[in-house]
C-alpha positions as CSV (number, residue, x, y, z in Angstrom):
1,M,-5.1,-23.3,8.1
2,T,-7.1,-20.0,9.0
3,E,-10.5,-19.8,7.5
4,H,-10.8,-16.5,5.6
5,R,-14.3,-14.9,5.6
6,H,-13.6,-11.8,3.5
7,L,-12.5,-11.7,-0.3
8,I,-11.3,-9.2,-2.7
9,V,-12.4,-10.3,-6.1
10,L,-10.8,-9.1,-9.3
11,T,-12.2,-8.6,-12.8
12,T,-11.5,-6.6,-15.8
13,T,-13.5,-4.9,-18.6
14,D,-12.9,-3.0,-21.8
15,S,-14.5,0.3,-20.9
16,E,-15.0,2.5,-17.9
17,E,-18.8,2.8,-18.4
18,K,-19.0,-1.2,-18.2
19,A,-16.8,-1.2,-15.2
20,K,-19.2,1.2,-13.6
21,T,-22.2,-0.9,-14.6
22,L,-20.5,-4.2,-13.3
23,A,-19.6,-2.3,-9.9
24,A,-23.1,-0.6,-9.4
25,G,-24.8,-4.0,-10.1
26,A,-22.8,-6.0,-7.7
27,V,-23.4,-3.5,-5.0
28,E,-27.0,-3.0,-5.6
29,A,-27.4,-6.7,-5.5
30,R,-25.6,-6.9,-2.4
31,V,-23.0,-9.5,-3.7
32,A,-20.2,-6.8,-3.0
33,A,-20.1,-4.2,-0.2
34,C,-17.8,-2.0,-2.2
35,A,-16.2,-2.1,-5.9
36,Q,-13.3,0.1,-6.8
37,I,-12.3,0.7,-10.3
38,S,-8.9,1.4,-11.2
39,A,-7.7,3.7,-14.2
40,P,-7.1,2.0,-17.4
41,V,-4.3,-0.8,-17.1
42,T,-2.6,-2.5,-20.2
43,S,-3.3,-6.2,-20.3
44,V,-1.0,-8.5,-22.2
45,Y,-2.4,-12.0,-22.6
46,R,-2.8,-15.1,-24.9
47,W,-6.0,-15.5,-26.5
48,K,-7.1,-17.9,-29.3
49,G,-3.4,-18.6,-30.2
50,A,-2.3,-15.0,-30.3
51,T,-0.7,-12.6,-28.1
52,Q,-3.1,-9.6,-27.4
53,T,-2.4,-6.2,-25.7
54,E,-5.5,-4.1,-24.7
55,Q,-6.4,-1.6,-22.4
56,E,-8.8,-2.6,-19.5
57,W,-10.3,-1.2,-16.3
58,Q,-9.8,-3.4,-13.3
59,I,-12.7,-3.8,-10.8
60,L,-11.9,-4.9,-7.3
61,F,-15.0,-6.1,-5.3
62,K,-15.0,-6.5,-1.6
63,T,-17.1,-9.5,-0.4
64,T,-17.5,-12.2,1.9
65,T,-16.8,-16.0,1.2
66,A,-20.4,-16.6,1.8
67,R,-21.4,-14.3,-1.0
68,Y,-18.5,-15.4,-3.5
69,E,-20.6,-17.8,-5.6
70,A,-23.4,-15.2,-6.0
71,L,-20.8,-12.5,-6.8
72,E,-19.1,-15.0,-9.6
73,T,-22.6,-15.8,-11.0
74,Y,-23.3,-12.1,-11.2
75,I,-20.2,-11.5,-12.9
76,K,-20.5,-14.3,-15.5
77,A,-24.2,-13.2,-16.4
78,A,-23.5,-9.4,-16.5
79,H,-20.1,-9.5,-18.3
80,D,-19.6,-9.5,-22.1
81,Y,-16.2,-11.2,-22.1
82,D,-16.5,-15.0,-23.2
83,T,-14.1,-15.8,-20.3
84,P,-14.0,-13.0,-17.8
85,E,-11.2,-12.8,-15.3
86,I,-12.6,-13.7,-11.8
87,I,-10.1,-14.2,-9.1
88,A,-10.6,-14.1,-5.5
89,T,-7.9,-13.2,-2.9
90,P,-8.7,-13.6,0.8
91,I,-8.4,-10.7,3.1
92,V,-6.1,-12.0,5.8
93,A,-6.5,-8.9,8.2
94,G,-8.3,-5.8,8.3
95,S,-10.0,-3.1,10.5
96,S,-12.6,-5.0,12.5
97,A,-15.1,-2.0,11.9
98,Y,-14.5,-2.2,8.0
99,L,-15.0,-5.9,7.9
100,A,-18.1,-5.8,10.1
101,W,-19.5,-3.2,7.5
102,L,-18.5,-5.4,4.7
103,E,-20.4,-8.4,6.2
104,E,-23.5,-6.3,7.0
105,E,-23.7,-4.8,3.5
106,T,-23.4,-8.3,1.7
107,R,-26.1,-9.8,4.0
108,P,-29.0,-10.6,1.6
109,A,-31.9,-8.3,2.2
110,G,-35.1,-9.6,3.7
């Protein structure tokens, strides 16, 4: 199996402002090179025994497998949901220049 070095990590939150704060914090901390915020989506899910329907904003973080744990730790600490959605999907192919930039921007400072 091919080792994937780059990931797209998804989370959601209940306001655009919270999404912007999560995105900026991850990029500033260098746990993600980029974060894209999608327009509101409708989420339907089961929570505490009841079906819920809510408006949420999706955030897609671009990171490396080496920085995934740090990104997950950041999201858990900064997020206000009890159980935030955190799902990582491998990037199986991409522009070599873009992936090199992604690695450079997630390299810890110092």
